[in-house]
C-alpha positions as CSV (number, residue, x, y, z in Angstrom):
1,M,39.0,-39.9,9.2
2,E,39.1,-41.8,5.9
3,L,35.5,-41.0,5.2
4,W,36.3,-37.3,5.5
5,R,39.3,-37.8,3.2
6,R,37.2,-39.5,0.6
7,A,34.2,-36.9,0.7
8,L,36.8,-34.1,0.5
9,A,38.4,-35.7,-2.5
10,E,35.1,-36.2,-4.0
11,V,34.2,-32.5,-3.6
12,K,37.6,-31.4,-5.0
13,T,37.0,-33.6,-8.0
14,K,33.3,-32.6,-8.6
15,F,34.3,-28.9,-8.1
16,Y,37.1,-29.2,-10.6
17,E,35.0,-30.8,-13.1
18,E,32.3,-28.0,-13.0
19,S,34.6,-25.1,-12.7
20,E,38.1,-26.3,-13.9
21,T,39.2,-24.8,-10.6
22,G,41.0,-26.7,-7.8
23,L,40.2,-26.4,-4.1
24,D,42.5,-26.9,-1.0
25,N,41.2,-29.0,1.9
26,S,39.5,-26.0,3.9
27,Q,37.9,-24.9,0.8
28,A,36.6,-28.3,-0.1
29,L,35.5,-28.7,3.6
30,D,33.4,-25.3,3.4
31,A,31.8,-26.4,0.4
32,L,30.8,-29.8,1.7
33,L,29.3,-28.2,4.8
34,S,27.6,-25.6,2.9
35,S,26.0,-28.3,0.8
36,L,24.9,-30.3,3.9
37,R,23.3,-27.1,5.5
38,T,21.3,-26.3,2.3
39,A,20.1,-29.7,2.2
40,E,19.0,-29.7,5.8
41,T,17.3,-26.2,5.3
42,E,15.5,-27.5,2.2
43,E,14.3,-30.4,4.1
44,R,13.0,-28.6,7.1
45,R,11.2,-26.1,4.7
46,K,9.6,-29.1,3.0
47,E,8.6,-30.6,6.3
48,E,7.0,-27.2,7.4
49,R,5.1,-26.8,4.3
50,H,3.9,-30.4,4.4
51,A,2.7,-29.7,8.1
52,Y,0.8,-26.6,7.1
53,L,-0.8,-28.0,4.0
54,S,-2.1,-31.2,5.6
55,P,-4.6,-29.7,7.9
56,L,-5.6,-27.1,5.2
57,R,-6.0,-30.0,2.7
58,K,-8.2,-32.0,5.2
59,R,-10.5,-28.8,5.6
60,L,-10.9,-28.6,1.7
61,I,-11.9,-32.0,1.6
62,L,-14.2,-32.0,4.4
63,G,-15.8,-28.8,2.9
64,T,-16.2,-30.5,-0.5
65,L,-17.8,-33.3,1.0
66,L,-20.3,-31.2,2.9
67,D,-21.2,-29.1,-0.1
68,R,-21.9,-32.4,-2.0
69,Q,-24.2,-33.6,0.8
70,S,-25.9,-30.2,0.9
71,G,-26.4,-30.2,-2.9
72,D,-28.2,-33.7,-3.1
């Protein structure tokens, strides 16, 4: 529970520093959860992009190597 209190206090402080507007506990919690969801979504997109590019990258490298062999 103490960890949540500190996290909410930190969110309130940062929000106030950036916008000079105060938040109550529920608004701070919403902001914290929204930030966590956004970070999770970005991480998932990054993993999906990497999973897609990895096989593509392998095929491109293999194609380049085969082209070099046939050019010799």
